[in-house]
Structures are given as C-alpha cells and as structure tokens.
PyMOL Python script that loads the backbone (N, CA, C, O; Angstrom):
from pymol import cmd

cmd.read_pdbstr("""\
ATOM      1  N   MET A   1      42.350 190.354 159.033  1.00  0.00           N
ATOM      2  CA  MET A   1      42.432 190.735 160.425  1.00  0.00           C
ATOM      3  C   MET A   1      43.553 191.757 160.544  1.00  0.00           C
ATOM      4  O   MET A   1      44.716 191.451 160.280  1.00  0.00           O
ATOM      5  N   ALA A   2      43.210 192.929 160.930  1.00  0.00           N
ATOM      6  CA  ALA A   2      44.194 193.993 161.018  1.00  0.00           C
ATOM      7  C   ALA A   2      44.789 194.121 162.410  1.00  0.00           C
ATOM      8  O   ALA A   2      45.709 194.912 162.618  1.00  0.00           O
ATOM      9  N   SER A   3      44.290 193.373 163.339  1.00  0.00           N
ATOM     10  CA  SER A   3      44.775 193.485 164.706  1.00  0.00           C
ATOM     11  C   SER A   3      44.743 192.124 165.369  1.00  0.00           C
ATOM     12  O   SER A   3      43.887 191.295 165.060  1.00  0.00           O
ATOM     13  N   LYS A   4      45.677 191.894 166.284  1.00  0.00           N
ATOM     14  CA  LYS A   4      45.665 190.632 167.011  1.00  0.00           C
ATOM     15  C   LYS A   4      44.608 190.630 168.106  1.00  0.00           C
ATOM     16  O   LYS A   4      44.450 189.627 168.802  1.00  0.00           O
ATOM     17  N   ASN A   5      43.879 191.737 168.273  1.00  0.00           N
ATOM     18  CA  ASN A   5      42.879 191.856 169.321  1.00  0.00           C
ATOM     19  C   ASN A   5      41.470 191.519 168.847  1.00  0.00           C
ATOM     20  O   ASN A   5      40.511 191.774 169.575  1.00  0.00           O
ATOM     21  N   VAL A   6      41.313 190.952 167.648  1.00  0.00           N
ATOM     22  CA  VAL A   6      39.991 190.590 167.156  1.00  0.00           C
ATOM     23  C   VAL A   6      39.505 189.367 167.920  1.00  0.00           C
ATOM     24  O   VAL A   6      40.234 188.388 168.079  1.00  0.00           O
ATOM     25  N   SER A   7      38.267 189.435 168.389  1.00  0.00           N
ATOM     26  CA  SER A   7      37.663 188.300 169.077  1.00  0.00           C
ATOM     27  C   SER A   7      36.229 188.158 168.591  1.00  0.00           C
ATOM     28  O   SER A   7      35.741 188.991 167.826  1.00  0.00           O
ATOM     29  N   ARG A   8      35.568 187.122 169.027  1.00  0.00           N
ATOM     30  CA  ARG A   8      34.182 186.893 168.629  1.00  0.00           C
ATOM     31  C   ARG A   8      33.306 188.093 169.002  1.00  0.00           C
ATOM     32  O   ARG A   8      32.376 188.433 168.270  1.00  0.00           O
ATOM     33  N   GLN A   9      33.595 188.726 170.121  1.00  0.00           N
ATOM     34  CA  GLN A   9      32.788 189.853 170.583  1.00  0.00           C
ATOM     35  C   GLN A   9      33.035 191.134 169.778  1.00  0.00           C
ATOM     36  O   GLN A   9      32.190 192.029 169.784  1.00  0.00           O
ATOM     37  N   THR A  10      34.166 191.236 169.093  1.00  0.00           N
ATOM     38  CA  THR A  10      34.480 192.461 168.354  1.00  0.00           C
ATOM     39  C   THR A  10      34.234 192.341 166.851  1.00  0.00           C
ATOM     40  O   THR A  10      34.555 193.267 166.105  1.00  0.00           O
ATOM     41  N   LEU A  11      33.669 191.217 166.390  1.00  0.00           N
ATOM     42  CA  LEU A  11      33.378 191.061 164.964  1.00  0.00           C
ATOM     43  C   LEU A  11      32.257 192.009 164.548  1.00  0.00           C
ATOM     44  O   LEU A  11      31.349 192.264 165.339  1.00  0.00           O
ATOM     45  N   PRO A  12      32.301 192.537 163.323  1.00  0.00           N
ATOM     46  CA  PRO A  12      31.198 193.374 162.835  1.00  0.00           C
ATOM     47  C   PRO A  12      29.903 192.568 162.743  1.00  0.00           C
ATOM     48  O   PRO A  12      29.940 191.344 162.616  1.00  0.00           O
ATOM     49  N   ALA A  13      28.775 193.241 162.806  1.00  0.00           N
ATOM     50  CA  ALA A  13      27.468 192.583 162.713  1.00  0.00           C
ATOM     51  C   ALA A  13      27.376 191.783 161.419  1.00  0.00           C
ATOM     52  O   ALA A  13      27.771 192.266 160.358  1.00  0.00           O
ATOM     53  N   GLY A  14      26.856 190.564 161.503  1.00  0.00           N
ATOM     54  CA  GLY A  14      26.693 189.712 160.334  1.00  0.00           C
ATOM     55  C   GLY A  14      27.877 188.816 160.026  1.00  0.00           C
ATOM     56  O   GLY A  14      27.819 188.038 159.074  1.00  0.00           O
ATOM     57  N   PHE A  15      28.949 188.900 160.802  1.00  0.00           N
ATOM     58  CA  PHE A  15      30.135 188.079 160.580  1.00  0.00           C
ATOM     59  C   PHE A  15      30.317 187.098 161.728  1.00  0.00           C
ATOM     60  O   PHE A  15      30.111 187.447 162.891  1.00  0.00           O
ATOM     61  N   GLN A  16      30.709 185.853 161.396  1.00  0.00           N
ATOM     62  CA  GLN A  16      30.959 184.830 162.408  1.00  0.00           C
ATOM     63  C   GLN A  16      32.391 184.320 162.389  1.00  0.00           C
ATOM     64  O   GLN A  16      32.754 183.479 163.211  1.00  0.00           O
ATOM     65  N   SER A  17      33.209 184.810 161.473  1.00  0.00           N
ATOM     66  CA  SER A  17      34.593 184.346 161.367  1.00  0.00           C
ATOM     67  C   SER A  17      35.453 185.501 160.862  1.00  0.00           C
ATOM     68  O   SER A  17      34.948 186.561 160.494  1.00  0.00           O
ATOM     69  N   VAL A  18      36.755 185.267 160.856  1.00  0.00           N
ATOM     70  CA  VAL A  18      37.686 186.303 160.421  1.00  0.00           C
ATOM     71  C   VAL A  18      38.855 185.642 159.695  1.00  0.00           C
ATOM     72  O   VAL A  18      39.243 184.520 160.022  1.00  0.00           O
ATOM     73  N   GLN A  19      39.418 186.348 158.705  1.00  0.00           N
ATOM     74  CA  GLN A  19      40.610 185.864 158.022  1.00  0.00           C
ATOM     75  C   GLN A  19      41.812 186.558 158.639  1.00  0.00           C
ATOM     76  O   GLN A  19      41.904 187.786 158.637  1.00  0.00           O
ATOM     77  N   GLY A  20      42.729 185.763 159.166  1.00  0.00           N
ATOM     78  CA  GLY A  20      43.967 186.299 159.712  1.00  0.00           C
ATOM     79  C   GLY A  20      45.028 186.328 158.633  1.00  0.00           C
ATOM     80  O   GLY A  20      45.294 185.306 158.001  1.00  0.00           O
ATOM     81  N   LEU A  21      45.639 187.481 158.411  1.00  0.00           N
ATOM     82  CA  LEU A  21      46.668 187.624 157.387  1.00  0.00           C
ATOM     83  C   LEU A  21      48.037 187.388 157.993  1.00  0.00           C
ATOM     84  O   LEU A  21      48.388 187.980 159.014  1.00  0.00           O
ATOM     85  N   GLY A  22      48.800 186.527 157.363  1.00  0.00           N
ATOM     86  CA  GLY A  22      50.121 186.180 157.866  1.00  0.00           C
ATOM     87  C   GLY A  22      51.239 186.871 157.116  1.00  0.00           C
ATOM     88  O   GLY A  22      51.032 187.450 156.049  1.00  0.00           O
ATOM     89  N   ARG A  23      52.432 186.799 157.695  1.00  0.00           N
ATOM     90  CA  ARG A  23      53.606 187.416 157.068  1.00  0.00           C
ATOM     91  C   ARG A  23      53.996 186.701 155.785  1.00  0.00           C
ATOM     92  O   ARG A  23      54.498 187.336 154.858  1.00  0.00           O
ATOM     93  N   GLN A  24      53.776 185.390 155.712  1.00  0.00           N
ATOM     94  CA  GLN A  24      54.126 184.636 154.511  1.00  0.00           C
ATOM     95  C   GLN A  24      52.850 184.239 153.790  1.00  0.00           C
ATOM     96  O   GLN A  24      51.880 183.812 154.416  1.00  0.00           O
ATOM     97  N   CYS A  25      52.855 184.381 152.471  1.00  0.00           N
ATOM     98  CA  CYS A  25      51.703 183.956 151.675  1.00  0.00           C
ATOM     99  C   CYS A  25      52.208 183.491 150.308  1.00  0.00           C
ATOM    100  O   CYS A  25      53.304 183.863 149.887  1.00  0.00           O
ATOM    101  N   PRO A  26      51.406 182.679 149.620  1.00  0.00           N
ATOM    102  CA  PRO A  26      51.839 182.187 148.308  1.00  0.00           C
ATOM    103  C   PRO A  26      51.662 183.252 147.234  1.00  0.00           C
ATOM    104  O   PRO A  26      50.738 184.063 147.288  1.00  0.00           O
ATOM    105  N   ARG A  27      52.559 183.234 146.265  1.00  0.00           N
ATOM    106  CA  ARG A  27      52.411 184.114 145.105  1.00  0.00           C
ATOM    107  C   ARG A  27      51.208 183.629 144.297  1.00  0.00           C
ATOM    108  O   ARG A  27      50.908 182.435 144.268  1.00  0.00           O
ATOM    109  N   GLU A  28      50.527 184.564 143.644  1.00  0.00           N
ATOM    110  CA  GLU A  28      49.337 184.210 142.873  1.00  0.00           C
ATOM    111  C   GLU A  28      49.679 183.526 141.558  1.00  0.00           C
ATOM    112  O   GLU A  28      48.818 182.891 140.949  1.00  0.00           O
ATOM    113  N   ILE A  29      50.922 183.646 141.115  1.00  0.00           N
ATOM    114  CA  ILE A  29      51.336 183.032 139.855  1.00  0.00           C
ATOM    115  C   ILE A  29      51.238 181.515 139.986  1.00  0.00           C
ATOM    116  O   ILE A  29      51.781 180.936 140.927  1.00  0.00           O
ATOM    117  N   GLY A  30      50.556 180.880 139.056  1.00  0.00           N
ATOM    118  CA  GLY A  30      50.442 179.429 139.061  1.00  0.00           C
ATOM    119  C   GLY A  30      49.302 178.896 139.898  1.00  0.00           C
ATOM    120  O   GLY A  30      49.241 177.689 140.133  1.00  0.00           O
ATOM    121  N   SER A  31      48.390 179.746 140.362  1.00  0.00           N
ATOM    122  CA  SER A  31      47.248 179.279 141.145  1.00  0.00           C
ATOM    123  C   SER A  31      46.298 178.482 140.259  1.00  0.00           C
ATOM    124  O   SER A  31      46.201 178.718 139.054  1.00  0.00           O
ATOM    125  N   TYR A  32      45.598 177.534 140.880  1.00  0.00           N
ATOM    126  CA  TYR A  32      44.631 176.706 140.162  1.00  0.00           C
ATOM    127  C   TYR A  32      43.227 177.196 140.500  1.00  0.00           C
ATOM    128  O   TYR A  32      42.854 177.248 141.672  1.00  0.00           O
ATOM    129  N   ASN A  33      42.453 177.554 139.488  1.00  0.00           N
ATOM    130  CA  ASN A  33      41.069 177.972 139.672  1.00  0.00           C
ATOM    131  C   ASN A  33      40.161 176.765 139.474  1.00  0.00           C
ATOM    132  O   ASN A  33      40.003 176.277 138.354  1.00  0.00           O
ATOM    133  N   HIS A  34      39.570 176.288 140.555  1.00  0.00           N
ATOM    134  CA  HIS A  34      38.711 175.105 140.527  1.00  0.00           C
ATOM    135  C   HIS A  34      37.365 175.451 139.894  1.00  0.00           C
ATOM    136  O   HIS A  34      36.874 176.565 140.078  1.00  0.00           O
ATOM    137  N   PRO A  35      36.752 174.516 139.148  1.00  0.00           N
ATOM    138  CA  PRO A  35      35.448 174.772 138.527  1.00  0.00           C
ATOM    139  C   PRO A  35      34.352 175.142 139.533  1.00  0.00           C
ATOM    140  O   PRO A  35      33.373 175.788 139.157  1.00  0.00           O
ATOM    141  N   ASP A  36      34.496 174.749 140.796  1.00  0.00           N
ATOM    142  CA  ASP A  36      33.492 175.091 141.813  1.00  0.00           C
ATOM    143  C   ASP A  36      33.632 176.527 142.309  1.00  0.00           C
ATOM    144  O   ASP A  36      32.827 176.971 143.128  1.00  0.00           O
ATOM    145  N   GLY A  37      34.638 177.264 141.830  1.00  0.00           N
ATOM    146  CA  GLY A  37      34.748 178.674 142.145  1.00  0.00           C
ATOM    147  C   GLY A  37      35.795 179.070 143.164  1.00  0.00           C
ATOM    148  O   GLY A  37      35.907 180.252 143.489  1.00  0.00           O
ATOM    149  N   TYR A  38      36.559 178.137 143.675  1.00  0.00           N
ATOM    150  CA  TYR A  38      37.604 178.512 144.628  1.00  0.00           C
ATOM    151  C   TYR A  38      38.972 178.381 143.973  1.00  0.00           C
ATOM    152  O   TYR A  38      39.129 177.698 142.961  1.00  0.00           O
ATOM    153  N   THR A  39      39.949 179.042 144.562  1.00  0.00           N
ATOM    154  CA  THR A  39      41.307 179.074 144.029  1.00  0.00           C
ATOM    155  C   THR A  39      42.258 178.366 144.978  1.00  0.00           C
ATOM    156  O   THR A  39      42.205 178.574 146.190  1.00  0.00           O
ATOM    157  N   ILE A  40      43.126 177.531 144.426  1.00  0.00           N
ATOM    158  CA  ILE A  40      44.152 176.845 145.205  1.00  0.00           C
ATOM    159  C   ILE A  40      45.492 177.480 144.851  1.00  0.00           C
ATOM    160  O   ILE A  40      45.973 177.316 143.730  1.00  0.00           O
ATOM    161  N   PRO A  41      46.104 178.206 145.796  1.00  0.00           N
ATOM    162  CA  PRO A  41      47.398 178.826 145.502  1.00  0.00           C
ATOM    163  C   PRO A  41      48.498 177.772 145.424  1.00  0.00           C
ATOM    164  O   PRO A  41      48.618 176.925 146.309  1.00  0.00           O
ATOM    165  N   LEU A  42      49.289 177.828 144.374  1.00  0.00           N
ATOM    166  CA  LEU A  42      50.362 176.857 144.161  1.00  0.00           C
ATOM    167  C   LEU A  42      51.738 177.516 144.102  1.00  0.00           C
ATOM    168  O   LEU A  42      52.750 176.825 143.983  1.00  0.00           O
ATOM    169  N   GLY A  43      51.783 178.834 144.185  1.00  0.00           N
ATOM    170  CA  GLY A  43      53.045 179.553 144.052  1.00  0.00           C
ATOM    171  C   GLY A  43      53.927 179.446 145.280  1.00  0.00           C
ATOM    172  O   GLY A  43      53.464 179.090 146.364  1.00  0.00           O
ATOM    173  N   LEU A  44      55.202 179.756 145.099  1.00  0.00           N
ATOM    174  CA  LEU A  44      56.135 179.801 146.216  1.00  0.00           C
ATOM    175  C   LEU A  44      55.727 180.913 147.177  1.00  0.00           C
ATOM    176  O   LEU A  44      55.100 181.889 146.766  1.00  0.00           O
ATOM    177  N   THR A  45      56.077 180.772 148.446  1.00  0.00           N
ATOM    178  CA  THR A  45      55.713 181.796 149.420  1.00  0.00           C
ATOM    179  C   THR A  45      56.695 182.963 149.385  1.00  0.00           C
ATOM    180  O   THR A  45      57.841 182.826 148.957  1.00  0.00           O
ATOM    181  N   TYR A  46      56.217 184.100 149.842  1.00  0.00           N
ATOM    182  CA  TYR A  46      57.057 185.285 149.986  1.00  0.00           C
ATOM    183  C   TYR A  46      56.632 186.022 151.248  1.00  0.00           C
ATOM    184  O   TYR A  46      55.527 185.821 151.750  1.00  0.00           O
ATOM    185  N   MET A  47      57.509 186.873 151.755  1.00  0.00           N
ATOM    186  CA  MET A  47      57.234 187.630 152.973  1.00  0.00           C
ATOM    187  C   MET A  47      56.485 188.915 152.628  1.00  0.00           C
ATOM    188  O   MET A  47      56.922 189.683 151.772  1.00  0.00           O
ATOM    189  N   GLN A  48      55.356 189.144 153.298  1.00  0.00           N
ATOM    190  CA  GLN A  48      54.602 190.379 153.131  1.00  0.00           C
ATOM    191  C   GLN A  48      55.363 191.513 153.818  1.00  0.00           C
ATOM    192  O   GLN A  48      56.116 191.273 154.762  1.00  0.00           O
ATOM    193  N   LEU A  49      55.174 192.712 153.358  1.00  0.00           N
ATOM    194  CA  LEU A  49      55.814 193.874 153.970  1.00  0.00           C
ATOM    195  C   LEU A  49      55.046 194.288 155.217  1.00  0.00           C
ATOM    196  O   LEU A  49      53.818 194.360 155.192  1.00  0.00           O
ATOM    197  N   GLN A  50      55.753 194.560 156.300  1.00  0.00           N
ATOM    198  CA  GLN A  50      55.107 195.054 157.518  1.00  0.00           C
ATOM    199  C   GLN A  50      54.496 196.421 157.229  1.00  0.00           C
ATOM    200  O   GLN A  50      55.094 197.239 156.531  1.00  0.00           O
ATOM    201  N   GLY A  51      53.310 196.663 157.766  1.00  0.00           N
ATOM    202  CA  GLY A  51      52.656 197.949 157.589  1.00  0.00           C
ATOM    203  C   GLY A  51      51.931 198.103 156.271  1.00  0.00           C
ATOM    204  O   GLY A  51      51.334 199.152 156.028  1.00  0.00           O
ATOM    205  N   LYS A  52      51.958 197.097 155.408  1.00  0.00           N
ATOM    206  CA  LYS A  52      51.260 197.154 154.130  1.00  0.00           C
ATOM    207  C   LYS A  52      49.758 197.234 154.388  1.00  0.00           C
ATOM    208  O   LYS A  52      49.215 196.416 155.131  1.00  0.00           O
ATOM    209  N   GLN A  53      49.094 198.189 153.795  1.00  0.00           N
ATOM    210  CA  GLN A  53      47.649 198.389 153.944  1.00  0.00           C
ATOM    211  C   GLN A  53      47.245 198.466 155.416  1.00  0.00           C
ATOM    212  O   GLN A  53      46.210 197.925 155.804  1.00  0.00           O
ATOM    213  N   ASP A  54      48.044 199.125 156.222  1.00  0.00           N
ATOM    214  CA  ASP A  54      47.756 199.298 157.652  1.00  0.00           C
ATOM    215  C   ASP A  54      47.585 197.972 158.383  1.00  0.00           C
ATOM    216  O   ASP A  54      46.813 197.891 159.339  1.00  0.00           O
ATOM    217  N   VAL A  55      48.286 196.942 157.952  1.00  0.00           N
ATOM    218  CA  VAL A  55      48.207 195.631 158.598  1.00  0.00           C
ATOM    219  C   VAL A  55      49.536 195.333 159.268  1.00  0.00           C
ATOM    220  O   VAL A  55      50.596 195.489 158.661  1.00  0.00           O
ATOM    221  N   ASP A  56      49.475 194.909 160.508  1.00  0.00           N
ATOM    222  CA  ASP A  56      50.664 194.469 161.233  1.00  0.00           C
ATOM    223  C   ASP A  56      50.544 192.953 161.367  1.00  0.00           C
ATOM    224  O   ASP A  56      49.705 192.469 162.127  1.00  0.00           O
ATOM    225  N   TYR A  57      51.349 192.214 160.660  1.00  0.00           N
ATOM    226  CA  TYR A  57      51.205 190.765 160.567  1.00  0.00           C
ATOM    227  C   TYR A  57      51.709 190.074 161.827  1.00  0.00           C
ATOM    228  O   TYR A  57      52.915 190.007 162.062  1.00  0.00           O
ATOM    229  N   HIS A  58      50.789 189.564 162.635  1.00  0.00           N
ATOM    230  CA  HIS A  58      51.136 188.852 163.862  1.00  0.00           C
ATOM    231  C   HIS A  58      51.203 187.344 163.628  1.00  0.00           C
ATOM    232  O   HIS A  58      51.815 186.623 164.416  1.00  0.00           O
ATOM    233  N   LEU A  59      50.583 186.868 162.560  1.00  0.00           N
ATOM    234  CA  LEU A  59      50.570 185.444 162.247  1.00  0.00           C
ATOM    235  C   LEU A  59      51.672 185.132 161.242  1.00  0.00           C
ATOM    236  O   LEU A  59      52.079 186.000 160.469  1.00  0.00           O
ATOM    237  N   LEU A  60      52.145 183.909 161.254  1.00  0.00           N
ATOM    238  CA  LEU A  60      53.162 183.511 160.291  1.00  0.00           C
ATOM    239  C   LEU A  60      52.541 183.243 158.919  1.00  0.00           C
ATOM    240  O   LEU A  60      53.124 183.598 157.895  1.00  0.00           O
ATOM    241  N   TYR A  61      51.359 182.617 158.898  1.00  0.00           N
ATOM    242  CA  TYR A  61      50.678 182.275 157.651  1.00  0.00           C
ATOM    243  C   TYR A  61      49.239 182.768 157.691  1.00  0.00           C
ATOM    244  O   TYR A  61      48.714 183.063 158.764  1.00  0.00           O
ATOM    245  N   ASN A  62      48.598 182.861 156.529  1.00  0.00           N
ATOM    246  CA  ASN A  62      47.179 183.196 156.460  1.00  0.00           C
ATOM    247  C   ASN A  62      46.367 182.068 157.084  1.00  0.00           C
ATOM    248  O   ASN A  62      46.702 180.893 156.933  1.00  0.00           O
ATOM    249  N   GLU A  63      45.308 182.432 157.780  1.00  0.00           N
ATOM    250  CA  GLU A  63      44.427 181.417 158.355  1.00  0.00           C
ATOM    251  C   GLU A  63      43.039 181.997 158.553  1.00  0.00           C
ATOM    252  O   GLU A  63      42.868 183.209 158.682  1.00  0.00           O
ATOM    253  N   PHE A  64      42.052 181.117 158.575  1.00  0.00           N
ATOM    254  CA  PHE A  64      40.686 181.511 158.871  1.00  0.00           C
ATOM    255  C   PHE A  64      40.364 181.095 160.292  1.00  0.00           C
ATOM    256  O   PHE A  64      40.648 179.968 160.696  1.00  0.00           O
ATOM    257  N   ILE A  65      39.770 182.004 161.051  1.00  0.00           N
ATOM    258  CA  ILE A  65      39.421 181.736 162.437  1.00  0.00           C
ATOM    259  C   ILE A  65      37.904 181.681 162.516  1.00  0.00           C
ATOM    260  O   ILE A  65      37.226 182.691 162.327  1.00  0.00           O
ATOM    261  N   VAL A  66      37.375 180.493 162.797  1.00  0.00           N
ATOM    262  CA  VAL A  66      35.936 180.269 162.911  1.00  0.00           C
ATOM    263  C   VAL A  66      35.648 179.990 164.376  1.00  0.00           C
ATOM    264  O   VAL A  66      36.185 179.041 164.947  1.00  0.00           O
ATOM    265  N   TYR A  67      34.811 180.803 164.982  1.00  0.00           N
ATOM    266  CA  TYR A  67      34.571 180.712 166.422  1.00  0.00           C
ATOM    267  C   TYR A  67      33.546 179.641 166.784  1.00  0.00           C
ATOM    268  O   TYR A  67      33.584 179.111 167.894  1.00  0.00           O
ATOM    269  N   ASP A  68      32.630 179.311 165.871  1.00  0.00           N
ATOM    270  CA  ASP A  68      31.617 178.282 166.118  1.00  0.00           C
ATOM    271  C   ASP A  68      31.992 177.044 165.304  1.00  0.00           C
ATOM    272  O   ASP A  68      31.841 177.039 164.083  1.00  0.00           O
ATOM    273  N   VAL A  69      32.476 176.001 165.967  1.00  0.00           N
ATOM    274  CA  VAL A  69      32.963 174.812 165.259  1.00  0.00           C
ATOM    275  C   VAL A  69      31.853 174.095 164.497  1.00  0.00           C
ATOM    276  O   VAL A  69      32.152 173.303 163.603  1.00  0.00           O
ATOM    277  N   ASP A  70      30.593 174.343 164.816  1.00  0.00           N
ATOM    278  CA  ASP A  70      29.485 173.736 164.072  1.00  0.00           C
ATOM    279  C   ASP A  70      29.380 174.296 162.656  1.00  0.00           C
ATOM    280  O   ASP A  70      28.686 173.719 161.818  1.00  0.00           O
ATOM    281  N   GLN A  71      30.050 175.400 162.377  1.00  0.00           N
ATOM    282  CA  GLN A  71      30.040 175.992 161.039  1.00  0.00           C
ATOM    283  C   GLN A  71      31.114 175.402 160.132  1.00  0.00           C
ATOM    284  O   GLN A  71      31.160 175.721 158.944  1.00  0.00           O
ATOM    285  N   ILE A  72      31.964 174.560 160.665  1.00  0.00           N
ATOM    286  CA  ILE A  72      33.067 173.990 159.893  1.00  0.00           C
ATOM    287  C   ILE A  72      32.629 172.684 159.251  1.00  0.00           C
ATOM    288  O   ILE A  72      32.105 171.796 159.924  1.00  0.00           O
ATOM    289  N   GLN A  73      32.845 172.572 157.954  1.00  0.00           N
ATOM    290  CA  GLN A  73      32.599 171.326 157.238  1.00  0.00           C
ATOM    291  C   GLN A  73      33.919 170.934 156.575  1.00  0.00           C
ATOM    292  O   GLN A  73      34.269 171.443 155.510  1.00  0.00           O
ATOM    293  N   LEU A  74      34.632 170.033 157.215  1.00  0.00           N
ATOM    294  CA  LEU A  74      35.945 169.619 156.746  1.00  0.00           C
ATOM    295  C   LEU A  74      35.802 168.717 155.529  1.00  0.00           C
ATOM    296  O   LEU A  74      35.132 167.686 155.586  1.00  0.00           O
ATOM    297  N   LYS A  75      36.433 169.110 154.432  1.00  0.00           N
ATOM    298  CA  LYS A  75      36.382 168.311 153.210  1.00  0.00           C
ATOM    299  C   LYS A  75      37.695 167.577 152.989  1.00  0.00           C
ATOM    300  O   LYS A  75      37.696 166.422 152.564  1.00  0.00           O
ATOM    301  N   TYR A  76      38.813 168.235 153.274  1.00  0.00           N
ATOM    302  CA  TYR A  76      40.128 167.640 153.080  1.00  0.00           C
ATOM    303  C   TYR A  76      40.975 167.888 154.317  1.00  0.00           C
ATOM    304  O   TYR A  76      40.860 168.931 154.962  1.00  0.00           O
ATOM    305  N   LEU A  77      41.808 166.942 154.635  1.00  0.00           N
ATOM    306  CA  LEU A  77      42.798 167.108 155.690  1.00  0.00           C
ATOM    307  C   LEU A  77      44.153 166.835 155.054  1.00  0.00           C
ATOM    308  O   LEU A  77      44.398 165.738 154.551  1.00  0.00           O
ATOM    309  N   VAL A  78      45.016 167.811 155.078  1.00  0.00           N
ATOM    310  CA  VAL A  78      46.301 167.722 154.392  1.00  0.00           C
ATOM    311  C   VAL A  78      47.422 167.840 155.412  1.00  0.00           C
ATOM    312  O   VAL A  78      47.401 168.720 156.273  1.00  0.00           O
ATOM    313  N   ARG A  79      48.394 166.955 155.310  1.00  0.00           N
ATOM    314  CA  ARG A  79      49.579 167.035 156.158  1.00  0.00           C
ATOM    315  C   ARG A  79      50.702 167.647 155.333  1.00  0.00           C
ATOM    316  O   ARG A  79      50.995 167.191 154.228  1.00  0.00           O
ATOM    317  N   VAL A  80      51.322 168.675 155.876  1.00  0.00           N
ATOM    318  CA  VAL A  80      52.360 169.413 155.161  1.00  0.00           C
ATOM    319  C   VAL A  80      53.624 169.423 155.997  1.00  0.00           C
ATOM    320  O   VAL A  80      53.577 169.690 157.197  1.00  0.00           O
ATOM    321  N   LYS A  81      54.751 169.135 155.370  1.00  0.00           N
ATOM    322  CA  LYS A  81      56.038 169.219 156.051  1.00  0.00           C
ATOM    323  C   LYS A  81      56.695 170.523 155.627  1.00  0.00           C
ATOM    324  O   LYS A  81      56.877 170.778 154.436  1.00  0.00           O
ATOM    325  N   MET A  82      57.050 171.347 156.607  1.00  0.00           N
ATOM    326  CA  MET A  82      57.610 172.664 156.330  1.00  0.00           C
ATOM    327  C   MET A  82      59.124 172.639 156.516  1.00  0.00           C
ATOM    328  O   MET A  82      59.640 172.009 157.439  1.00  0.00           O
ATOM    329  N   HIS A  83      59.817 173.327 155.633  1.00  0.00           N
ATOM    330  CA  HIS A  83      61.263 173.499 155.735  1.00  0.00           C
ATOM    331  C   HIS A  83      61.520 174.995 155.864  1.00  0.00           C
ATOM    332  O   HIS A  83      61.387 175.733 154.887  1.00  0.00           O
ATOM    333  N   HIS A  84      61.885 175.445 157.055  1.00  0.00           N
ATOM    334  CA  HIS A  84      62.101 176.866 157.304  1.00  0.00           C
ATOM    335  C   HIS A  84      63.580 177.211 157.171  1.00  0.00           C
ATOM    336  O   HIS A  84      64.454 176.502 157.671  1.00  0.00           O
ATOM    337  N   ALA A  85      63.827 178.305 156.492  1.00  0.00           N
ATOM    338  CA  ALA A  85      65.195 178.819 156.426  1.00  0.00           C
ATOM    339  C   ALA A  85      65.519 179.497 157.755  1.00  0.00           C
ATOM    340  O   ALA A  85      64.623 180.038 158.404  1.00  0.00           O
ATOM    341  N   ARG A  86      66.749 179.474 158.155  1.00  0.00           N
ATOM    342  CA  ARG A  86      67.145 180.044 159.451  1.00  0.00           C
ATOM    343  C   ARG A  86      66.954 181.560 159.518  1.00  0.00           C
ATOM    344  O   ARG A  86      66.766 182.105 160.605  1.00  0.00           O
ATOM    345  N   HIS A  87      66.999 182.243 158.387  1.00  0.00           N
ATOM    346  CA  HIS A  87      66.907 183.702 158.405  1.00  0.00           C
ATOM    347  C   HIS A  87      65.477 184.212 158.491  1.00  0.00           C
ATOM    348  O   HIS A  87      65.285 185.425 158.584  1.00  0.00           O
ATOM    349  N   LEU A  88      64.469 183.359 158.465  1.00  0.00           N
ATOM    350  CA  LEU A  88      63.069 183.820 158.505  1.00  0.00           C
ATOM    351  C   LEU A  88      62.619 184.039 159.900  1.00  0.00           C
ATOM    352  O   LEU A  88      61.473 184.427 160.125  1.00  0.00           O
TER     353      LEU A  88
END
""", "prot")
cmd.dss("prot")
cmd.show_as("cartoon", "prot")
cmd.util.cbc("prot")
cmd.orient("prot")
C-alpha cells in the first residue's frame, strides 16, 4: 500500500485486499520456510527508510487489509507482548 488513501473502491480490478507496509518489519535473516510454501519471519525488526520505493509508511507494522471478512480463514491466533523503546 503506497498511500493511506487506499479503500475498497480504489483497489485495482481483480483484487479484494491490500498489504499495508509498515515502518518496522522483520529482517529476512533467520526466516523459516514452511513446507506448505509460506515464510515465517523470525528476525529482529528494523525501521524502514521513509520514501523508500516511493512509499510513505503510515502504519507502524506490516498488515493485510481484507475488506470482506468472509474471505478470512483464521488458522492461528497469537498473542504478542511488545516492548517499545522510547526513541521509536
């Protein structure tokens, strides 16, 4: 998502969801590649550079935005405790 103005009405044809890119993301080092074809990032987080690839990061973390809740099939629910440094 390159803009905070993306909505269901502005999605390109054939798309029903969008990936929002956040300022913090995990490093790819140490990621686990699951046999089913998906990757679980295990690396420490780092701050993305503002303006990288014409993206202005409005979100704190990466997230997927699905507008039709009937398309969601929840497999795992994970509770995470976050420890934020004061300078972030």
